[in-house]
C-alpha positions in Angstrom: -32.7 37.0 16.0 -32.5 33.7 17.6 -36.0 32.5 16.8 -35.1 29.5 14.7 -37.4 26.3 15.1 -35.9 23.7 17.5 -37.1 21.2 14.9 -35.3 23.0 12.1 -31.9 23.1 14.1 -32.2 19.4 15.0 -32.9 18.4 11.4 -29.8 20.5 10.2 -27.6 18.7 12.8 -28.9 15.4 12.0 -28.2 16.0 8.3 -24.5 17.2 9.0 -23.9 13.8 11.1 -25.5 11.7 8.4 -23.2 13.3 5.8 -20.2 12.7 7.9 -21.2 9.1 8.5 -21.6 8.4 4.7 -18.3 9.9 3.9 -16.7 7.3 6.1 -18.8 4.5 4.7 -18.3 5.2 1.0 -14.6 5.7 1.4 -14.4 2.2 3.2 -16.3 0.6 0.3 -14.3 2.0 -2.5 -14.7 5.8 -1.9 -17.4 7.9 -4.0 -17.9 6.9 -7.6 -16.2 10.2 -8.6 -13.9 11.9 -6.2 -11.2 14.5 -6.2 -9.6 16.1 -3.3 -9.3 19.7 -3.1 -6.5 20.0 -0.5 -3.5 22.3 -1.4 -0.2 21.6 0.3 2.3 24.0 2.0 5.7 23.1 0.5 7.5 25.1 3.3 6.5 22.7 6.2 8.4 19.5 5.9 8.4 17.1 8.8 11.4 17.2 11.0 10.3 14.8 13.5 11.9 11.5 14.0 9.2 10.0 16.1 5.6 10.9 17.1 4.2 9.2 20.3 0.7 8.1 19.9 -1.9 7.0 22.5 -2.2 3.3 23.4 -5.3 1.1 23.3 -6.5 -2.2 24.8 -3.4 -2.6 26.8 -1.0 -2.2 24.0 2.2 -0.1 24.5 2.2 3.2 22.8 3.4 3.4 19.2 5.7 5.9 17.7 6.8 6.8 14.1 10.1 5.8 12.6 11.0 8.4 9.9 12.4 7.0 6.8 14.8 9.0 4.5 15.5 8.9 0.8 19.1 7.6 -0.2 19.0 9.9 -3.3 17.1 13.1 -3.2 19.1 16.2 -2.1 16.9 16.8 0.9 16.3 13.1 1.7 12.6 13.8 1.3 10.2 11.7 -0.7 10.2 12.6 -4.6 7.1 13.6 -6.6 6.2 11.8 -9.7 5.3 14.1 -12.7 3.5 13.5 -15.9 0.0 12.3 -14.5 -1.0 15.7 -13.2 -3.8 16.1 -15.9 -5.2 12.8 -14.5 -5.0 13.3 -10.8 -3.4 9.8 -10.7 -2.5 8.0 -7.6 -1.6 4.5 -6.3 1.7 4.4 -7.9 3.8 1.3 -8.6 7.5 2.0 -9.6 9.5 -0.7 -11.3 13.1 -0.4 -12.6 12.9 -0.7 -16.4 13.4 -4.3 -17.5 16.2 -3.5 -20.1 17.2 0.2 -19.6 19.4 1.3 -16.6 18.3 4.5 -15.0 14.7 4.3 -16.3 11.6 3.2 -14.5 8.2 2.0 -15.5 5.5 3.9 -13.4 1.9 2.7 -13.2 -0.9 4.8 -11.5 -4.4 4.8 -11.1 -6.3 7.4 -13.3 -8.9 9.5 -11.5 -12.4 8.1 -12.3 -14.6 10.7 -14.0 -16.9 8.1 -15.5 -17.7 4.5 -14.5 -14.6 3.4 -16.4 -11.4 2.9 -14.5 -7.9 2.8 -16.0 -4.4 2.2 -15.0 -1.9 4.5 -16.6 1.7 3.9 -17.5 4.8 5.8 -18.5 8.6 5.5 -18.7 10.2 7.8 -16.3 13.6 9.0 -15.3 14.7 11.3 -12.3 15.3 14.9 -13.1 16.2 17.2 -10.1 14.8 15.0 -7.3 11.6 14.4 -9.4 10.6 11.1 -11.2 9.3 12.4 -14.5 7.6 10.7 -17.5 9.7 10.9 -20.6 6.4 10.9 -22.7 2.8 11.5 -22.0 1.3 8.4 -20.0 -1.1 6.1 -21.7 -3.7 3.6 -20.5 -2.6 0.1 -19.9 -4.3 -2.2 -22.5 -6.3 -4.3 -20.0 -9.9 -5.7 -20.0 -12.9 -3.5 -19.4 -15.7 -5.7 -18.1 -19.0 -4.8 -16.3 -20.0 -6.8 -13.1 -23.4 -8.2 -12.0 -22.9 -9.5 -8.4 -22.9 -6.2 -6.4 -26.0 -5.3 -4.5 -27.0 -2.9 -1.7 -25.0 0.4 -1.3 -22.2 -1.4 -3.5 -24.7 -1.8 -6.5 -23.2 1.1 -8.4 -20.0 -1.0 -8.8 -21.9 -3.2 -11.4 -21.5 -0.2 -13.7 -17.8 0.3 -13.1 -15.5 -1.3 -15.5 -11.7 -1.8 -15.6 -8.8 -2.4 -13.2 -8.2 -0.3 -10.1 -5.9 -0.2 -6.8 -3.2 -2.0 -8.9 0.2 -3.3 -7.5 3.0 -3.9 -10.0 5.9 -5.9 -8.8 8.7 -8.3 -9.3 8.5 -12.0 -8.7 11.2 -14.5 -8.9 10.3 -15.3 -12.7 9.2 -11.9 -13.7 6.8 -9.0 -13.2 3.1 -9.2 -12.3 0.1 -6.9 -11.8 -2.5 -7.6 -9.1 -5.6 -5.4 -9.2 -9.3 -5.3 -8.3 -12.0 -5.7 -10.9 -15.5 -7.1 -11.4 -15.7 -10.5 -10.1 -17.1 -13.8 -11.4 -17.8 -14.8 -7.9 -18.6 -11.8 -5.7 -18.8 -8.0 -6.3 -15.1 -7.0 -6.5 -12.5 -9.7 -7.0 -8.7 -9.8 -7.1 -7.0 -10.6 -10.4 -3.4 -11.4 -11.4 -1.7 -11.0 -15.0 1.8 -11.1 -16.2 3.0 -7.5 -16.6 5.6 -7.4 -19.0 3.7 -8.3 -22.1 1.4 -5.3 -21.1 4.4 -2.9 -21.6 6.0 -4.4 -24.7 6.1 -0.9 -26.3 8.6 0.1 -23.7 10.8 -3.0 -23.9 13.9 -3.2 -25.8 14.2 -7.0 -25.2 11.0 -8.1 -27.0 12.4 -11.6 -27.6 12.2 -12.3 -23.9 8.7 -10.8 -23.3 6.9 -14.0 -25.0 8.8 -16.4 -23.0 8.0 -14.6 -19.6 5.4 -16.1 -17.5 4.1 -19.6 -18.7 1.2 -18.9 -16.3 -1.0 -15.8 -15.9 -0.5 -14.6 -19.5 -4.1 -13.7 -19.4 -6.0 -11.9 -16.6 -6.9 -14.6 -14.0 -9.1 -14.1 -10.9 -7.7 -15.4 -7.7 -10.0 -17.4 -5.2 -10.2 -17.7 -1.6 -9.6 -21.2 0.1 -12.7 -20.8 2.6 -15.1 -20.1 -0.2 -16.6 -17.3 1.7 -16.0 -14.2 -0.3 -16.2 -10.8 1.0 -18.4 -8.5 -1.4 -15.4 -6.2 -1.8 -12.1 -8.2 -2.0 -9.1 -6.0 -1.6 -5.3 -5.7 -1.0 -4.4 -9.3 -1.6 -0.7 -10.0 -2.1 1.2 -12.9 -3.7 4.5 -14.3 -2.2 6.9 -17.2 -3.2 8.5 -19.8 -1.1 12.1 -20.8 -1.2 11.4 -23.3 -4.1 9.7 -20.6 -6.2 6.0 -21.7 -5.7 3.5 -18.9 -5.7 1.0 -18.4 -2.8 -1.7 -15.7 -2.3 -2.0 -14.0 1.1 -5.6 -12.9 1.6 -5.9 -11.6 5.1 -3.6 -10.7 8.1 -6.6 -9.9 10.5 -8.9 -10.8 12.0 -7.1 -13.9 11.3 -4.5 -14.9 8.7 -5.7 -16.6 5.5 -3.3 -17.8 2.8 -2.9 -20.6 0.4 -1.0 -21.9 -2.6 -2.1 -20.3 -5.9 -2.8 -22.5 -8.9 -2.4 -21.4 -12.5 -6.2 -21.1 -13.1 -6.6 -18.9 -10.0 -8.0 -21.5 -7.8 -6.1 -22.2 -4.6 -5.2 -24.9 -2.1 -6.4 -25.2 1.6 -6.0 -22.5 3.8 -2.5 -22.9 5.6 -2.8 -20.4 8.2 -4.1 -22.9 10.9 -0.8 -24.7 10.7 1.2 -21.7 11.8 0.3 -22.3 15.3 2.4 -19.7 16.9 0.7 -16.8 14.9 -2.3 -16.1 17.0 -0.6 -15.4 20.3 2.3 -13.6 18.5 0.1 -11.3 16.6 -2.0 -10.5 19.7 1.1 -9.3 21.2 2.9 -7.4 18.5 0.3 -6.1 16.0 -0.9 -2.4 16.6 -4.5 -2.0 17.9 -7.3 -2.9 15.7 -10.8 -2.0 17.0 -14.2 -1.3 15.5 -15.3 0.8 18.3 -12.4 3.2 17.6 -12.9 2.9 13.9 -9.5 1.4 13.4 -8.8 -1.5 10.9 -5.5 -3.2 9.6 -5.2 -3.6 5.8 -2.6 -5.3 3.7 -0.9 -2.6 1.6 2.0 -3.6 -0.6 3.0 -6.6 -2.4 5.9 -8.9 -0.8 9.6 -9.1 -1.3 12.1 -11.6 0.0 14.8 -10.4 2.1 17.8 -11.8 3.6 18.7 -10.0 7.1 22.4 -9.5 6.5 24.4 -7.4 3.9 24.9 -8.2 0.3 28.5 -6.5 0.9 29.2 -9.1 3.7 31.1 -12.0 2.1 30.0 -14.0 5.0 26.3 -13.5 4.4 24.6 -16.4 2.7 20.8 -16.7 2.4 19.3 -19.4 4.5 16.0 -20.5 6.2 17.4 -18.9 9.4 18.0 -15.4 7.8 15.7 -14.9 4.7 12.0 -14.0 5.1 9.1 -12.8 3.2 8.5 -9.0 3.9 5.3 -7.1 3.3 3.9 -3.8 4.6 0.4 -3.4 6.0 -1.4 -0.3 7.3 -3.4 0.6 10.3 -6.2 2.7 9.1 -8.0 5.3 11.2 -11.4 6.4 9.8 -12.3 9.9 10.9 -14.9 12.2 9.6 -13.6 13.8 6.5 -10.2 12.3 7.1 -8.3 9.1 6.9 -5.1 8.3 8.6 -2.7 5.4 7.6 0.1 4.1 9.6 2.3 1.7 7.7 4.3 -1.2 9.4 6.5 -4.0 8.2 5.7 -7.8 8.9 8.1 -10.7 8.3 7.2 -14.3 7.8 9.0 -17.5 7.1 9.6 -18.5 3.6 8.8 -22.2 4.1 5.7 -23.8 5.3 3.9 -23.3 7.7 5.1 -19.6 6.9 4.8 -18.6 10.5 5.0 -14.7 11.4 8.5 -14.0 12.4 8.5 -10.3 13.4 6.4 -7.1 13.3 7.7 -3.6 13.4 6.6 -1.6 16.4 6.9 2.0 15.0 5.0 2.9 11.8 6.9 4.7 9.2 6.7 8.5 8.7 8.0 9.4 5.2 10.4 12.3 5.4 8.8 15.4 3.7 5.3 14.6 4.8 3.7 17.8 4.8 0.9 19.7 6.6 -2.1 20.9 4.6 -2.0 24.6 3.4 -4.1 26.7 5.9 -3.0 24.5 8.8 0.3 25.9 9.4 -0.8 28.1 12.6 -2.3 24.9 13.9 1.0 23.1 13.8 3.0 26.1 15.0 0.6 26.4 18.1 0.7 22.8 18.7 4.6 22.9 18.8 4.6 25.9 21.1 2.0 24.4 23.4 4.1 21.1 23.7 7.7 22.5 23.7 9.4 21.8 27.0 7.3 18.9 27.8 9.8 15.9 27.4 9.3 13.9 24.3 6.0 15.6 23.5 7.8 18.4 21.8 8.6 15.9 19.0 5.0 15.0 18.4 3.3 15.8 15.2 -0.5 15.8 14.9 -1.9 13.6 12.0 -5.1 15.4 11.3 -3.8 18.4 9.3 -1.1 16.3 7.5 -1.5 15.3 3.9 -3.0 12.0 3.3 -0.4 9.3 2.6 -0.5 5.7 2.0 2.1 3.1 0.8 1.0 1.1 -2.2 4.0 -1.0 -3.6 7.6 -1.9 -3.1 10.4 -3.1 -5.4 14.1 -3.6 -5.2 15.7 -0.5 -7.0 18.4 -2.6 -8.8 18.9 -3.1 -12.4 17.6 -6.6 -13.4 16.3 -7.0 -9.8 14.0 -9.9 -9.1 12.1 -10.9 -5.8 15.0 -11.2 -3.3 17.4 -8.7 -1.9 19.5 -7.8 1.2 19.1 -5.2 4.0 21.9 -3.0 2.4 20.0 -3.0 -0.9 17.7 -0.2 -1.7 13.7 -0.5 -1.9 11.6 2.0 -3.9 8.3 2.5 -2.3 5.2 3.9 -4.2 3.5 6.6 -2.2 -0.2 7.7 -2.9 -0.9 11.4 -1.8 -4.4 12.8 -1.3 -5.9 10.3 -3.6 -4.7 12.7 -6.6 -1.0 12.8 -6.7 1.7 10.2 -6.8 5.2 10.0 -5.2 7.8 7.7 -3.9 10.8 7.1 -1.7 14.0 5.0 -2.0 15.2 3.7 1.3 17.6 1.2 2.5 15.7 -2.0 3.2 17.2 -2.3 6.7 15.8 1.1 7.5 12.3 -0.4 7.3 13.4 -3.3 9.9 14.9 -1.2 12.8 12.0 -1.7 15.3 10.9 -5.3 15.1 9.3 -7.3 17.8 10.0 -11.1 17.4 7.6 -14.0 17.7 8.6 -16.6 20.2 8.9 -20.0 18.6 8.5 -18.9 15.1 
């Protein structure tokens, strides 16, 4: 009964490992052309762990999770976004409605079933701890163009049209959308456009729409300062200095790259070399990032400006000493058939040379992060095996947990702009399993509890 040919067995094993390799590669380069996760979740296994100790690498100290809690939901867990289920929509951005208190504008990425990609939008309100569309979502009216500069294994992107992986956020002078689409210079580029004119149908104050954003009224491709474009440009974010000048932050690793953004999408020179304290600081405070362990660091969200004292404190006044640009990046682990994202906060100065000021040392664990259906026994066995072993009894394995990633953040205030304080609430967009959307509203200060500071910054 065991008379199988060794050659056949060897071929089968080789095919299995090749399949695992391509799953990792294709997800790294934009995932499969048409994907849908079939994971189902167990609603009865919420995370109750404040911190999860993880192994160290390359001499770095061990990292642990900081669990973050909702300030509004009854169980303090993240909330689901309902209304997009028929479209398996993910990558949400959640923006307080520009003219109606208690309402939100939600933008998600529709699952791609053809070569056309769409961002979907609806107006939503909270109903019993769920953010629910008040009417069926519609596609954002954005340009659908083909590319021509993709080659190799990314050549299929030439047939993909439309925006994807969008971030919608507030700047000092209004709301914007940044997204990926076919590039005029490389395979996939990063584009920016004024957002409010795209949602005029939801806007009561139509008179102010036309006067918003003297620049970026039309979709504008942003450029790199070093003229060396990656085939797949992803995850750039914009930020503003204290004078209201806009910049674009291209990379955090392997080295920072950022530059002033001009209205036509061109940029000034790379300003990162002038932040002379960054290299040594980031080497000390960033989580490990090594190719040999298939670990990468990706920029994740847009930026916000934050003053590190309370709005409620009459002695709190924004200054260069207490006000910084904040963004969230993610440490990405590529594993066969599984991805793990660990989000961290980074702060940098709001004036040139925009030096890194601090990086959080514990990644965020969103309260309510659940294990996948069918993995409950694994989790129970793990907890039984580790109970009574000091802090290890609080560990939670990542492999059976639902796939989470943070996509956007905005101040959860009526009429909010770019700036806030540590006692203000931030609403974070949460992608779940590449097919569902959620979010969590947290105190800004809760994201900044575990900072390591840069000497001399």
